[in-house]
Structure formats: C-alpha cells, structure tokens
C-alpha positions in Angstrom: 0.0 0.0 0.1 1.3 3.3 -1.1 1.8 6.1 1.7 -0.4 9.1 0.9 1.3 12.6 0.9 -0.6 15.6 2.4 1.5 18.2 0.6 3.4 18.0 -2.8 6.9 19.6 -3.3 5.2 22.4 -5.4 2.7 23.2 -2.3 5.7 23.5 0.1 7.6 25.9 -2.3 4.5 28.1 -2.6 4.1 28.2 1.1 7.6 29.0 1.6 7.5 31.8 -0.9 4.4 33.3 0.7 6.0 33.1 4.1 9.0 35.0 2.8 6.9 37.8 1.2 4.9 38.1 4.5 8.1 38.3 6.7 9.6 41.0 4.2 6.4 43.1 4.2 6.2 43.0 8.0 9.8 43.8 8.5 9.3 46.8 6.0 6.4 48.0 8.0 8.2 47.8 11.3 11.2 49.6 10.0 9.3 52.6 8.4 6.4 53.0 10.6 5.9 56.2 12.6 5.6 55.3 16.2 3.4 58.6 16.8 4.9 59.3 20.0 5.4 62.9 20.9 6.7 64.9 23.8 4.8 67.8 25.1 7.1 70.5 26.5 5.7 72.5 29.3 7.5 75.7 30.6 6.3 77.1 34.0 2.9 75.3 33.5 2.2 76.5 30.2 2.4 74.2 27.0 5.5 75.5 25.0 5.8 73.1 22.2 5.3 69.5 20.9 8.2 67.4 19.6 7.8 64.3 17.5 9.9 61.5 18.7 10.4 60.1 15.2 12.9 62.5 14.1 16.3 62.7 15.9 17.5 66.1 16.8 18.5 68.7 19.5 16.0 71.1 20.8 16.5 74.3 22.9 13.9 75.4 25.4 14.5 79.0 26.7 12.5 80.1 29.6 14.4 83.3 30.2 16.8 82.3 33.3 17.7 78.7 33.1 17.6 77.5 29.4 17.6 73.5 28.9 18.5 71.4 25.9 16.7 68.2 25.0 17.8 65.4 22.7 15.5 63.2 20.6 17.3 59.8 19.6 15.6 56.6 18.4 12.2 57.5 19.6 13.1 58.6 23.0 13.9 62.1 24.6 16.1 63.3 27.4 17.6 66.3 29.0 21.1 66.8 27.9 22.1 70.1 29.3 20.6 72.4 31.9 21.8 75.8 33.4 20.3 74.6 36.8 22.3 74.2 39.8 21.9 70.4 40.7 21.4 68.8 37.0 19.1 66.1 38.5 17.0 66.3 35.2 19.9 65.1 33.1 20.0 61.9 35.2 16.4 61.0 34.2 18.0 59.5 30.9 15.7 58.7 28.0 12.0 58.5 28.3 9.9 57.0 25.6 6.7 55.4 26.9 3.4 56.9 26.9 2.9 58.5 30.2 6.5 58.9 31.1 7.8 62.4 32.3 10.9 64.1 33.3 11.1 67.5 35.0 13.7 70.1 35.6 12.3 71.9 38.6 14.5 74.9 38.8 14.0 75.7 35.2 10.3 74.9 35.2 10.5 72.7 32.2 8.4 69.4 31.9 8.6 66.8 29.3 5.6 64.3 29.1 5.3 61.5 26.5 2.0 60.9 24.7 0.7 59.0 21.6 
C-alpha cells in the first residue's frame, strides 16, 4: 500500500515563498512606521511646544533664566544640558513610553510623552 502525501513539493515551495513575502512586508512595516509618540514640553505650567519622537534632533527650550537642551534619539527624549544648579533632570535618561515624564524643577520645564 502506497503512503499518501498531504503536501506535494510544489505546495511547500508556494507556502515558503508566501511566508518570505509576508516576513519581508512585516519587516518593512516595522522599520518604516511612525511610532506617533510625541513629547509635550511645558514651561512654568504653560504648554510650550510639541516634539515628534520620530525624528532625531536637539531642541533648545529657553525660559529666560535657565535654558535647557533636549535630545531626541531613536524614539526617545532626554535632558542633555541644563543651566540649573543640581542637574538632576539630566540623570533621568531617555524616556519614550506613553505617560513617562521628566522635569527640571529649577527651570520649570517638564517633558511628558503621549501618543
């Protein structure tokens, strides 16, 4: 009695090609999608600006007395320079998740992540 095959060689090749195409499209989507995350910058309780986290760059926030510099890199943001006396805000590091926040109290600058 001959053993019956469920799949023929041609069927397996078609499935493999479709799987490769699906993986390629999924990878392309993941690499090119905009995360949509943004950082709301507030100075002394007043909304100052909104920064997209999808584009790397350096941003200066000048509140008059204690300016701060923010860096956006790889979908995250952080304080990189502040003229405040203690520099605690620089120790927060990168924030990137919705609801994350970092504050420079002496400068009155707050950064909040939202989608």
